[in-house]
Structure formats: C-alpha cells, structure tokens
mmCIF file of the C-alpha atoms, coordinates in Angstrom:
data_MODEL
# 
_entry.id   MODEL 
# 
loop_
_atom_site.group_PDB 
_atom_site.id 
_atom_site.type_symbol 
_atom_site.label_atom_id 
_atom_site.label_alt_id 
_atom_site.label_comp_id 
_atom_site.label_asym_id 
_atom_site.label_entity_id 
_atom_site.label_seq_id 
_atom_site.pdbx_PDB_ins_code 
_atom_site.Cartn_x 
_atom_site.Cartn_y 
_atom_site.Cartn_z 
_atom_site.occupancy 
_atom_site.B_iso_or_equiv 
_atom_site.pdbx_formal_charge 
_atom_site.auth_seq_id 
_atom_site.auth_comp_id 
_atom_site.auth_asym_id 
_atom_site.auth_atom_id 
_atom_site.pdbx_PDB_model_num 
ATOM 1   C CA . MET A 1 1   ? 144.526 -98.178 -24.175 1.00 0.00 ? 1   MET A CA 1 
ATOM 2   C CA . GLU A 1 2   ? 148.158 -97.755 -25.055 1.00 0.00 ? 2   GLU A CA 1 
ATOM 3   C CA . SER A 1 3   ? 150.407 -95.867 -22.735 1.00 0.00 ? 3   SER A CA 1 
ATOM 4   C CA . LEU A 1 4   ? 152.505 -92.982 -23.978 1.00 0.00 ? 4   LEU A CA 1 
ATOM 5   C CA . ASN A 1 5   ? 155.656 -95.012 -23.294 1.00 0.00 ? 5   ASN A CA 1 
ATOM 6   C CA . GLN A 1 6   ? 154.707 -97.467 -26.033 1.00 0.00 ? 6   GLN A CA 1 
ATOM 7   C CA . LEU A 1 7   ? 154.130 -94.835 -28.728 1.00 0.00 ? 7   LEU A CA 1 
ATOM 8   C CA . THR A 1 8   ? 156.826 -94.485 -31.311 1.00 0.00 ? 8   THR A CA 1 
ATOM 9   C CA . ILE A 1 9   ? 157.816 -91.142 -32.791 1.00 0.00 ? 9   ILE A CA 1 
ATOM 10  C CA . SER A 1 10  ? 156.083 -92.206 -35.988 1.00 0.00 ? 10  SER A CA 1 
ATOM 11  C CA . ASP A 1 11  ? 152.870 -93.009 -34.087 1.00 0.00 ? 11  ASP A CA 1 
ATOM 12  C CA . LEU A 1 12  ? 153.020 -89.673 -32.313 1.00 0.00 ? 12  LEU A CA 1 
ATOM 13  C CA . LYS A 1 13  ? 153.553 -87.798 -35.593 1.00 0.00 ? 13  LYS A CA 1 
ATOM 14  C CA . SER A 1 14  ? 150.585 -89.583 -37.151 1.00 0.00 ? 14  SER A CA 1 
ATOM 15  C CA . LEU A 1 15  ? 148.410 -88.812 -34.156 1.00 0.00 ? 15  LEU A CA 1 
ATOM 16  C CA . VAL A 1 16  ? 149.331 -85.120 -34.152 1.00 0.00 ? 16  VAL A CA 1 
ATOM 17  C CA . LYS A 1 17  ? 148.848 -84.892 -37.918 1.00 0.00 ? 17  LYS A CA 1 
ATOM 18  C CA . SER A 1 18  ? 145.415 -86.486 -37.591 1.00 0.00 ? 18  SER A CA 1 
ATOM 19  C CA . TRP A 1 19  ? 144.375 -84.008 -34.873 1.00 0.00 ? 19  TRP A CA 1 
ATOM 20  C CA . VAL A 1 20  ? 145.634 -81.042 -36.877 1.00 0.00 ? 20  VAL A CA 1 
ATOM 21  C CA . MET A 1 21  ? 143.804 -82.178 -40.031 1.00 0.00 ? 21  MET A CA 1 
ATOM 22  C CA . GLU A 1 22  ? 140.604 -82.741 -38.066 1.00 0.00 ? 22  GLU A CA 1 
ATOM 23  C CA . THR A 1 23  ? 140.851 -79.288 -36.480 1.00 0.00 ? 23  THR A CA 1 
ATOM 24  C CA . LEU A 1 24  ? 141.489 -77.633 -39.857 1.00 0.00 ? 24  LEU A CA 1 
ATOM 25  C CA . PHE A 1 25  ? 138.479 -79.394 -41.353 1.00 0.00 ? 25  PHE A CA 1 
ATOM 26  C CA . GLU A 1 26  ? 136.238 -78.304 -38.455 1.00 0.00 ? 26  GLU A CA 1 
ATOM 27  C CA . THR A 1 27  ? 137.504 -74.717 -38.775 1.00 0.00 ? 27  THR A CA 1 
ATOM 28  C CA . GLN A 1 28  ? 136.752 -74.683 -42.512 1.00 0.00 ? 28  GLN A CA 1 
ATOM 29  C CA . GLN A 1 29  ? 133.249 -76.023 -41.865 1.00 0.00 ? 29  GLN A CA 1 
ATOM 30  C CA . MET A 1 30  ? 132.565 -73.322 -39.264 1.00 0.00 ? 30  MET A CA 1 
ATOM 31  C CA . LYS A 1 31  ? 133.862 -70.641 -41.649 1.00 0.00 ? 31  LYS A CA 1 
ATOM 32  C CA . ALA A 1 32  ? 131.621 -71.941 -44.442 1.00 0.00 ? 32  ALA A CA 1 
ATOM 33  C CA . ASN A 1 33  ? 128.609 -71.893 -42.097 1.00 0.00 ? 33  ASN A CA 1 
ATOM 34  C CA . ILE A 1 34  ? 129.318 -68.293 -41.082 1.00 0.00 ? 34  ILE A CA 1 
ATOM 35  C CA . GLU A 1 35  ? 129.691 -67.235 -44.725 1.00 0.00 ? 35  GLU A CA 1 
ATOM 36  C CA . ASN A 1 36  ? 126.375 -68.904 -45.600 1.00 0.00 ? 36  ASN A CA 1 
ATOM 37  C CA . GLU A 1 37  ? 124.623 -67.122 -42.731 1.00 0.00 ? 37  GLU A CA 1 
ATOM 38  C CA . ASN A 1 38  ? 125.930 -63.740 -43.918 1.00 0.00 ? 38  ASN A CA 1 
ATOM 39  C CA . LYS A 1 39  ? 125.224 -64.427 -47.599 1.00 0.00 ? 39  LYS A CA 1 
ATOM 40  C CA . PHE A 1 40  ? 122.550 -62.389 -49.318 1.00 0.00 ? 40  PHE A CA 1 
ATOM 41  C CA . LEU A 1 41  ? 119.714 -64.363 -50.873 1.00 0.00 ? 41  LEU A CA 1 
ATOM 42  C CA . THR A 1 42  ? 118.346 -64.002 -54.391 1.00 0.00 ? 42  THR A CA 1 
ATOM 43  C CA . VAL A 1 43  ? 114.621 -63.634 -55.071 1.00 0.00 ? 43  VAL A CA 1 
ATOM 44  C CA . SER A 1 44  ? 114.272 -67.390 -55.616 1.00 0.00 ? 44  SER A CA 1 
ATOM 45  C CA . GLU A 1 45  ? 116.197 -68.220 -52.456 1.00 0.00 ? 45  GLU A CA 1 
ATOM 46  C CA . ALA A 1 46  ? 114.220 -65.678 -50.420 1.00 0.00 ? 46  ALA A CA 1 
ATOM 47  C CA . ALA A 1 47  ? 110.940 -67.075 -51.774 1.00 0.00 ? 47  ALA A CA 1 
ATOM 48  C CA . ALA A 1 48  ? 111.967 -70.611 -50.823 1.00 0.00 ? 48  ALA A CA 1 
ATOM 49  C CA . PHE A 1 49  ? 113.099 -69.380 -47.398 1.00 0.00 ? 49  PHE A CA 1 
ATOM 50  C CA . LEU A 1 50  ? 109.708 -67.738 -46.768 1.00 0.00 ? 50  LEU A CA 1 
ATOM 51  C CA . GLY A 1 51  ? 107.706 -70.520 -48.414 1.00 0.00 ? 51  GLY A CA 1 
ATOM 52  C CA . ILE A 1 52  ? 106.122 -68.256 -51.030 1.00 0.00 ? 52  ILE A CA 1 
ATOM 53  C CA . VAL A 1 53  ? 106.441 -67.830 -54.791 1.00 0.00 ? 53  VAL A CA 1 
ATOM 54  C CA . PRO A 1 54  ? 108.879 -65.311 -56.320 1.00 0.00 ? 54  PRO A CA 1 
ATOM 55  C CA . ILE A 1 55  ? 106.120 -63.068 -57.728 1.00 0.00 ? 55  ILE A CA 1 
ATOM 56  C CA . THR A 1 56  ? 104.894 -62.529 -54.160 1.00 0.00 ? 56  THR A CA 1 
ATOM 57  C CA . ILE A 1 57  ? 108.401 -61.423 -53.193 1.00 0.00 ? 57  ILE A CA 1 
ATOM 58  C CA . TYR A 1 58  ? 108.308 -58.768 -55.927 1.00 0.00 ? 58  TYR A CA 1 
ATOM 59  C CA . LYS A 1 59  ? 104.852 -57.608 -54.784 1.00 0.00 ? 59  LYS A CA 1 
ATOM 60  C CA . LYS A 1 60  ? 105.956 -57.340 -51.155 1.00 0.00 ? 60  LYS A CA 1 
ATOM 61  C CA . VAL A 1 61  ? 109.042 -55.341 -52.139 1.00 0.00 ? 61  VAL A CA 1 
ATOM 62  C CA . ALA A 1 62  ? 106.929 -52.993 -54.299 1.00 0.00 ? 62  ALA A CA 1 
ATOM 63  C CA . ALA A 1 63  ? 104.477 -52.529 -51.416 1.00 0.00 ? 63  ALA A CA 1 
ATOM 64  C CA . GLY A 1 64  ? 107.318 -51.770 -49.008 1.00 0.00 ? 64  GLY A CA 1 
ATOM 65  C CA . GLU A 1 65  ? 106.623 -54.864 -46.894 1.00 0.00 ? 65  GLU A CA 1 
ATOM 66  C CA . LEU A 1 66  ? 110.032 -56.413 -47.565 1.00 0.00 ? 66  LEU A CA 1 
ATOM 67  C CA . GLN A 1 67  ? 113.381 -54.659 -47.593 1.00 0.00 ? 67  GLN A CA 1 
ATOM 68  C CA . ALA A 1 68  ? 115.594 -55.577 -50.533 1.00 0.00 ? 68  ALA A CA 1 
ATOM 69  C CA . TYR A 1 69  ? 118.959 -54.473 -51.858 1.00 0.00 ? 69  TYR A CA 1 
ATOM 70  C CA . LYS A 1 70  ? 119.179 -53.776 -55.551 1.00 0.00 ? 70  LYS A CA 1 
ATOM 71  C CA . ARG A 1 71  ? 122.291 -54.315 -57.605 1.00 0.00 ? 71  ARG A CA 1 
ATOM 72  C CA . GLY A 1 72  ? 121.759 -53.708 -61.269 1.00 0.00 ? 72  GLY A CA 1 
ATOM 73  C CA . LYS A 1 73  ? 118.421 -55.330 -62.090 1.00 0.00 ? 73  LYS A CA 1 
ATOM 74  C CA . ARG A 1 74  ? 118.663 -57.943 -59.331 1.00 0.00 ? 74  ARG A CA 1 
ATOM 75  C CA . LEU A 1 75  ? 117.233 -57.887 -55.827 1.00 0.00 ? 75  LEU A CA 1 
ATOM 76  C CA . TYR A 1 76  ? 118.993 -59.373 -52.816 1.00 0.00 ? 76  TYR A CA 1 
ATOM 77  C CA . PHE A 1 77  ? 117.745 -60.058 -49.323 1.00 0.00 ? 77  PHE A CA 1 
ATOM 78  C CA . SER A 1 78  ? 119.443 -60.311 -45.962 1.00 0.00 ? 78  SER A CA 1 
ATOM 79  C CA . ARG A 1 79  ? 118.602 -63.504 -44.074 1.00 0.00 ? 79  ARG A CA 1 
ATOM 80  C CA . ASP A 1 80  ? 118.251 -61.417 -40.895 1.00 0.00 ? 80  ASP A CA 1 
ATOM 81  C CA . THR A 1 81  ? 115.772 -59.091 -42.610 1.00 0.00 ? 81  THR A CA 1 
ATOM 82  C CA . LEU A 1 82  ? 113.699 -62.060 -43.748 1.00 0.00 ? 82  LEU A CA 1 
ATOM 83  C CA . LEU A 1 83  ? 113.698 -63.525 -40.245 1.00 0.00 ? 83  LEU A CA 1 
ATOM 84  C CA . GLU A 1 84  ? 112.581 -60.142 -38.897 1.00 0.00 ? 84  GLU A CA 1 
ATOM 85  C CA . TYR A 1 85  ? 109.787 -60.081 -41.497 1.00 0.00 ? 85  TYR A CA 1 
ATOM 86  C CA . ILE A 1 86  ? 108.625 -63.518 -40.323 1.00 0.00 ? 86  ILE A CA 1 
ATOM 87  C CA . ARG A 1 87  ? 108.648 -62.376 -36.697 1.00 0.00 ? 87  ARG A CA 1 
ATOM 88  C CA . ASP A 1 88  ? 106.658 -59.248 -37.589 1.00 0.00 ? 88  ASP A CA 1 
ATOM 89  C CA . GLN A 1 89  ? 104.051 -61.371 -39.410 1.00 0.00 ? 89  GLN A CA 1 
ATOM 90  C CA . GLN A 1 90  ? 103.476 -63.707 -36.461 1.00 0.00 ? 90  GLN A CA 1 
ATOM 91  C CA . LYS A 1 91  ? 100.008 -63.648 -35.020 1.00 0.00 ? 91  LYS A CA 1 
ATOM 92  C CA . PRO A 1 92  ? 98.970  -65.122 -31.690 1.00 0.00 ? 92  PRO A CA 1 
ATOM 93  C CA . VAL A 1 93  ? 97.302  -68.491 -31.991 1.00 0.00 ? 93  VAL A CA 1 
ATOM 94  C CA . ASN A 1 94  ? 93.830  -68.614 -30.496 1.00 0.00 ? 94  ASN A CA 1 
ATOM 95  C CA . LYS A 1 95  ? 93.741  -71.898 -28.579 1.00 0.00 ? 95  LYS A CA 1 
ATOM 96  C CA . GLU A 1 96  ? 89.960  -71.759 -28.216 1.00 0.00 ? 96  GLU A CA 1 
ATOM 97  C CA . LYS A 1 97  ? 89.399  -71.826 -31.999 1.00 0.00 ? 97  LYS A CA 1 
ATOM 98  C CA . GLU A 1 98  ? 91.786  -74.773 -32.433 1.00 0.00 ? 98  GLU A CA 1 
ATOM 99  C CA . ARG A 1 99  ? 89.713  -76.943 -30.075 1.00 0.00 ? 99  ARG A CA 1 
ATOM 100 C CA . GLY A 1 100 ? 86.397  -76.282 -31.837 1.00 0.00 ? 100 GLY A CA 1 
# 
C-alpha cells in the first residue's frame, strides 16, 4: 500500500474524483430505488406483482377486494396496498395436512 507521502497532487485529485463519482452513482441508485417503491402500478404490473391475470384484478376491484386509484379510464395501485392485500389473504398452513 502506498503511503500518503508518495501520492502526487494529480493522484490525490484522481482519487477524490473517483470517490465523488462513486458516491454520486450510489446516491442516484438509491433515489431510483425509492422512486420505484413509491411508484403506482398499472393493472398489468399489479397483476404480475400478485401473480394473477389482469381480468382478476378488475373483478377484485369491482368486488371491493382491492383498492385502486382511478385517473381517467385507468386504474393504479399502490405497492403498499397490494402488499397489505397479500397479508390479508394469508391463511395459516396446516402442518398435519402437509405430512399426509
């Protein structure tokens, strides 16, 4: 490992520039991840997220099982709402039946 005494000003500038660029890139990636988490999903995206077909999404919205936001003729879904729906649909697994 080089000691700091042997670094030239040019080396130091390059090192600092590299660290700054790396930090900026990481910050942009974190921001993009946060934006994706807060993004509303379309019917197709929500269906893929839940592992069902889009027509089932429409049926569940009509039945009041799924909360959707309507803008114009399109429906949008919050990722948090879909996760809550999944949690609400969970049923305890009967270990005795699995063994039989």
